[in-house]
C-alpha positions in Angstrom: -47.1 9.4 -139.1 -47.1 12.7 -141.0 -43.3 13.1 -140.3 -42.6 9.7 -141.8 -40.8 9.8 -145.2 -43.1 8.8 -148.0 -41.5 6.3 -150.4 -42.8 5.4 -153.8 -42.6 1.8 -154.9 -40.1 2.8 -157.7 -37.9 4.6 -155.2 -37.9 1.7 -152.8 -36.9 -0.7 -155.6 -34.0 1.6 -156.6 -32.9 1.9 -153.0 -33.1 -1.8 -152.3 -31.2 -2.6 -155.6 -28.5 -0.1 -154.5 -28.2 -1.6 -151.0 -28.0 -5.1 -152.4 -25.4 -4.3 -155.0 -23.1 -2.5 -152.6 -23.6 -4.5 -149.4 -25.3 -7.7 -150.3 -28.2 -6.9 -148.0 -31.6 -7.9 -149.4 -34.5 -5.6 -148.4 -37.9 -7.2 -149.0 -41.0 -5.2 -149.7 -41.9 -5.6 -146.0 -38.9 -3.4 -145.1 -40.3 -0.3 -146.8 -41.8 1.2 -143.6 -38.6 0.3 -141.7 -36.5 2.1 -144.3 -38.8 5.2 -144.1 -38.5 5.2 -140.4 -34.7 4.9 -140.4 -34.2 7.7 -143.0 -36.9 10.3 -142.1 -34.9 12.2 -139.6 -31.7 12.3 -141.7 -33.6 13.7 -144.7 -35.3 16.4 -142.6 -31.8 17.4 -141.2 -30.5 17.7 -144.8 -33.6 19.4 -146.1 -34.0 16.7 -148.8 -37.6 15.9 -149.7 -37.5 12.5 -151.3 -35.6 9.2 -151.2 -34.6 9.6 -154.8 -33.0 13.0 -154.1 -31.2 11.5 -151.1 -29.8 8.6 -153.1 -28.5 11.2 -155.6 -26.8 12.9 -152.6 -25.2 9.6 -151.5 -24.0 8.8 -155.0 -22.7 12.3 -155.6 -20.7 12.7 -152.4 -17.0 12.2 -153.4 -15.9 11.8 -149.7 -18.1 8.8 -149.1 -19.3 10.3 -145.8 -22.9 10.3 -146.7 -22.7 6.7 -147.9 -21.3 5.8 -144.4 -24.1 7.7 -142.8 -26.7 6.0 -144.9 -25.2 2.6 -144.0 -25.2 3.4 -140.3 -28.9 4.2 -140.5 -30.0 1.0 -142.4 -27.9 -1.6 -140.5 -28.9 -3.1 -137.2 -26.1 -3.5 -134.7 -27.8 -5.4 -131.9 -25.3 -7.4 -129.9 -24.6 -8.5 -126.4 -21.8 -10.2 -124.5 -21.5 -14.0 -124.9 -24.3 -14.2 -127.3 -25.0 -17.9 -128.2 -22.7 -19.2 -125.5 -22.3 -22.6 -127.1 -19.6 -21.2 -129.3 -17.6 -19.9 -126.5 -17.8 -23.2 -124.7 -16.6 -24.9 -127.9 -13.8 -22.4 -128.1 -12.7 -23.2 -124.5 -13.2 -26.9 -124.6 -12.0 -27.8 -128.1 -10.3 -25.1 -130.1 -8.0 -23.3 -127.7 -6.6 -26.5 -125.9 -5.6 -27.8 -129.4 -3.8 -24.6 -130.2 -2.0 -24.5 -126.9 -0.7 -28.1 -127.5 0.5 -27.1 -130.9 2.1 -23.9 -129.6 4.0 -25.8 -126.9 5.5 -28.0 -129.6 6.0 -25.2 -132.1 6.7 -21.7 -130.7 5.9 -20.1 -134.0 2.3 -21.2 -133.8 0.0 -18.2 -133.7 -3.7 -17.8 -132.8 -5.8 -15.7 -135.1 -9.6 -15.2 -134.7 -11.9 -13.0 -136.9 -15.1 -11.4 -135.7 -16.8 -10.7 -139.0 -19.7 -8.3 -138.4 -18.5 -7.3 -134.9 -21.2 -4.6 -134.4 -20.5 -2.6 -131.2 -17.8 -4.8 -130.0 -19.5 -7.2 -127.5 -18.5 -10.3 -129.6 -14.8 -9.6 -130.0 -14.4 -8.6 -126.4 -16.2 -11.8 -125.4 -13.8 -13.8 -127.6 -10.8 -12.0 -126.0 -12.0 -12.6 -122.5 -12.6 -16.3 -123.3 -9.1 -16.6 -124.7 -7.5 -14.8 -121.7 -9.4 -17.0 -119.3 -8.8 -20.3 -121.1 -5.2 -19.8 -122.0 -4.0 -18.3 -118.8 -0.2 -18.0 -118.8 0.0 -19.6 -122.2 -1.6 -16.4 -123.7 1.7 -14.6 -123.0 3.6 -17.2 -125.0 1.4 -17.3 -128.0 1.2 -14.6 -130.6 -2.6 -14.1 -130.4 -4.7 -11.5 -132.2 -8.4 -10.9 -132.9 -9.5 -9.0 -136.0 -12.9 -7.3 -135.6 -14.6 -5.9 -138.7 -17.8 -4.2 -139.5 -19.2 -2.1 -142.3 -20.7 0.5 -139.9 -18.4 3.3 -138.8 -20.7 4.2 -136.0 -20.7 0.7 -134.6 -16.9 0.5 -134.9 -16.5 3.8 -133.0 -18.5 2.4 -130.1 -16.5 -0.9 -130.2 -13.2 0.9 -130.2 -14.3 3.0 -127.2 -15.0 -0.1 -125.3 -17.2 1.5 -122.7 -20.6 -0.1 -121.8 -23.4 0.7 -119.4 -23.8 -1.5 -116.4 -27.0 -3.0 -117.7 -25.1 -4.5 -120.6 -22.8 -6.4 -118.2 -25.3 -7.8 -115.7 -25.2 -11.3 -117.2 -21.4 -11.5 -117.1 -19.7 -13.7 -114.6 -18.7 -11.6 -111.6 -15.1 -12.7 -112.0 -15.1 -11.5 -115.6 -16.4 -8.1 -114.6 -13.7 -7.8 -111.9 -10.8 -9.1 -114.1 -11.6 -7.6 -117.5 -13.3 -4.3 -116.8 -12.5 -1.1 -114.9 -15.1 1.4 -113.6 -15.6 4.3 -116.0 -18.2 7.1 -115.5 -21.0 6.3 -113.0 -23.1 3.4 -114.3 -20.6 2.3 -117.0 -17.5 0.1 -117.3 -14.5 0.2 -119.7 -12.8 -2.9 -121.1 -9.5 -3.4 -119.5 -6.3 -2.6 -121.5 -5.1 -6.3 -121.5 -8.3 -7.2 -123.4 -8.3 -4.2 -125.7 -4.7 -4.9 -126.9 -5.7 -8.3 -128.3 -8.2 -6.7 -130.8 -7.8 -4.7 -134.0 -10.9 -3.0 -135.3 -11.3 -2.3 -139.0 -14.0 -1.3 -141.4 -14.7 -4.1 -144.0 -17.5 -4.8 -146.5 -18.1 -8.5 -146.5 -19.2 -8.3 -150.1 -15.7 -7.0 -151.1 -14.2 -8.9 -154.1 -11.1 -9.7 -152.0 -10.2 -9.5 -148.3 -7.0 -7.7 -147.5 -5.6 -10.4 -145.2 -2.0 -11.7 -145.2 -2.8 -14.9 -143.3 -5.7 -17.2 -142.4 -7.7 -17.6 -139.3 -8.1 -20.4 -136.8 -11.7 -19.4 -136.1 -14.1 -17.1 -137.9 -17.2 -15.8 -136.1 -19.8 -14.6 -138.7 -23.0 -14.8 -136.7 -26.4 -13.2 -137.4 -25.0 -11.5 -140.5 -26.1 -13.8 -143.3 -29.8 -13.5 -142.3 -29.9 -10.4 -144.4 -28.4 -12.0 -147.5 -30.1 -14.0 -150.3 -28.7 -17.4 -151.3 -26.3 -16.1 -153.9 -24.8 -13.5 -151.6 -24.6 -16.0 -148.7 -22.8 -18.6 -150.9 -20.4 -16.0 -152.1 -19.6 -14.9 -148.6 -19.1 -18.5 -147.4 -16.6 -19.1 -150.1 -14.7 -16.0 -149.1 -14.8 -17.0 -145.4 -13.6 -20.5 -146.4 -10.6 -19.1 -148.2 -9.7 -17.0 -145.1 -9.9 -20.0 -142.8 -6.9 -22.2 -142.0 -7.1 -25.9 -142.7 -8.6 -27.4 -139.6 -10.1 -24.1 -138.6 -13.7 -23.3 -137.6 -16.6 -21.1 -138.7 -19.3 -20.1 -136.3 -22.6 -18.8 -137.7 -25.8 -17.7 -135.9 -28.1 -20.4 -134.6 -30.9 -18.8 -136.6 -28.9 -19.2 -139.8 -28.1 -22.2 -142.0 -25.7 -23.0 -144.8 -26.8 -24.9 -147.9 -25.3 -28.4 -147.8 -24.9 -28.6 -151.6 -22.8 -25.4 -151.8 -21.1 -25.3 -148.4 -17.3 -26.1 -148.6 -17.0 -26.5 -144.8 -17.7 -29.8 -142.9 -20.6 -29.7 -140.6 -19.6 -30.2 -136.9 -22.7 -29.3 -134.9 -25.6 -26.7 -135.2 -24.0 -23.4 -136.3 -20.5 -24.8 -136.1 -18.4 -25.8 -139.2 -14.8 -27.0 -139.8 -12.5 -26.6 -142.8 -10.9 -29.9 -143.6 -7.2 -30.7 -143.6 -4.5 -30.1 -141.0 -3.3 -26.7 -139.8 
């Protein structure tokens, strides 16, 4: 424990306020040891003795690179393929068939899905595989695209690479592994080009004042992100997600999350599934 960064209460309050103001992430007092563990090695590498001095370094870096490094260290990017599979079944059984019917009647109909908080890429690749499987030949006739965003540059780098160890893929259907992955280095597999081309990865802070989107989305996945937010930040984000959702579109959140009924603009559909009223 001697190598663990020692953090004074005042330093922790300053750090937690900074993280909340910039990223909407609320660190409770119980996260003090976690923060020390995440930052200890970085401060030793830089030769910085205290958290206060490190925050000065973060704020004083005009390139923003140390802020990105700081964020990579404090965020958790745990993800796996087809997490909370109910949403993918809903996508296959309800959302995508409706869009196919509309696209057959109107060739200009597009399909847009947003993975907000995509971590290391398992979620958007799962969405793309689901769409490819469910739509079949219709996928070639529909202008389909998936936007995958995260605030962590390290997570996005892994996602863009699209290479995963075999252990990450052991729960995939065998047919998916054969169709949508190609062998890479021994013990790892790479996402196939036909799936990669459906996804655009971008850095985005969900606490941004405005999202730089030209259009709206048929489906928004924002799962296991809001567990880090307090009520005010969560309500603000939900309003932003609602504005980015097409009428008739859907929001999926994590099953461990909930939206406040009195402030949620979406209609409740089922646990962790919401719909924006109106017609597309």
